[in-house]
C-alpha atoms as one frame of an Amber mdcrd trajectory, in Angstrom:
protein
  14.701  11.971 -33.323  11.548  10.220 -33.156   8.421  12.379 -31.663   6.326
  12.198 -28.439   3.015  10.998 -28.994   0.731  11.917 -25.927  -2.629   9.894
 -25.487  -5.561  10.967 -23.623  -7.260   8.966 -20.692 -10.019   7.675 -23.344
  -7.160   6.430 -25.455  -5.770   4.364 -22.668  -9.048   3.045 -21.409  -9.886
   1.797 -25.430  -6.602   0.069 -25.414  -7.373  -1.450 -22.095 -10.802  -2.228
 -23.012  -9.742  -4.258 -26.436  -7.298  -6.194 -24.563  -4.539  -4.439 -26.769
  -1.070  -5.795 -26.238   0.776  -2.743 -24.306   3.208  -2.571 -21.359   2.066
   0.279 -18.887   5.067   1.613 -17.253   4.862   4.061 -14.373   8.051   5.547
 -14.363   8.058   7.625 -10.548  10.151   6.322  -7.725   9.229   2.869  -6.342
   7.720   4.586  -3.240   5.306   6.072  -5.561   4.141   2.941  -7.225   3.758
   1.144  -4.171   1.368   3.709  -2.875  -0.863   3.316  -5.595  -0.459   2.619
  -9.727  -2.691   2.337 -12.647  -3.736  -1.394 -12.715  -1.647  -3.596 -14.506
   1.264  -0.870 -14.505   4.788  -2.149 -14.056   7.294   0.147 -12.482  10.383
   1.472 -13.943  11.809   4.591 -12.596  12.912   7.246 -15.186  16.096   7.231
 -13.705  16.813   3.446 -13.957  15.325   3.438 -17.141  18.402   2.872 -19.108
  19.333  -0.284 -16.832  15.993  -1.381 -16.491  14.250  -1.081 -19.816  16.467
  -3.433 -21.719  15.899  -6.321 -18.953  11.842  -5.644 -18.909  10.778  -4.496
 -22.329  11.407  -5.483 -25.884  11.857  -3.136 -28.591   8.852  -4.308 -30.369
   6.899  -3.606 -27.492   3.830  -1.000 -27.249   4.865   1.167 -24.279   2.704
   3.485 -22.362   4.479   5.679 -19.978   2.899   7.457 -17.429   3.846   9.746
 -14.175   1.782  11.987 -11.628   0.114  14.249 -13.400   0.450  16.995 -16.389
   2.504  19.182 -14.238   5.212  16.128 -14.079   7.778  15.891 -16.441   8.879
  12.101 -15.687   6.957  10.551 -18.190   7.898  12.641 -21.066  11.631  12.423
 -20.147  11.005   8.851 -20.306   9.274   8.853 -23.214  12.519  10.369 -24.924
  15.095   8.168 -23.333  13.031   5.084 -24.512  12.570   6.617 -28.259  16.147
   7.208 -27.850  16.971   3.761 -27.113  15.097   2.128 -29.795  11.597   1.535
 -28.218   9.750   3.276 -31.296   6.030   2.531 -29.978   6.426   4.499 -26.942
   3.553   6.595 -25.940   3.028   9.083 -23.187   0.080   9.330 -21.164   0.898
  12.519 -19.927  -2.508  13.220 -17.487  -0.941  10.295 -15.250  -2.287   8.970
 -11.806  -3.790  12.573 -11.128  -6.253  12.011 -14.379  -6.551   8.292 -13.345
  -8.360   9.235  -9.828  -9.923  12.453 -11.157 -11.970  10.255 -13.493 -13.145
   8.212 -10.972 -10.678   4.997 -11.408  -9.036   3.426  -8.321  -5.634   2.748
  -8.499  -3.862  -0.597  -7.134  -1.709  -0.949  -4.412
């Protein structure tokens, strides 16, 4: 099985700043996404990944998944699922929304 790669917020910011082509995916439930998400993120709850990923993501996409915080395991679970499904370029921004907010960045609503 492919290994999960974790990235710090600096790597995510660098990818955004350099206009890298990647899909940012919040894997929390729709309600949580609606209450605020990292700008540019789409929402595919971890429980819906197997059905929704093929509709919204390509196997060739660079995918960054995130959830609520380091204590939340949804993004790591999502990364495992996506890697098993053949999305080889999947990365886990483990700090999630909490790290984003703690660094002074706004959430999009």
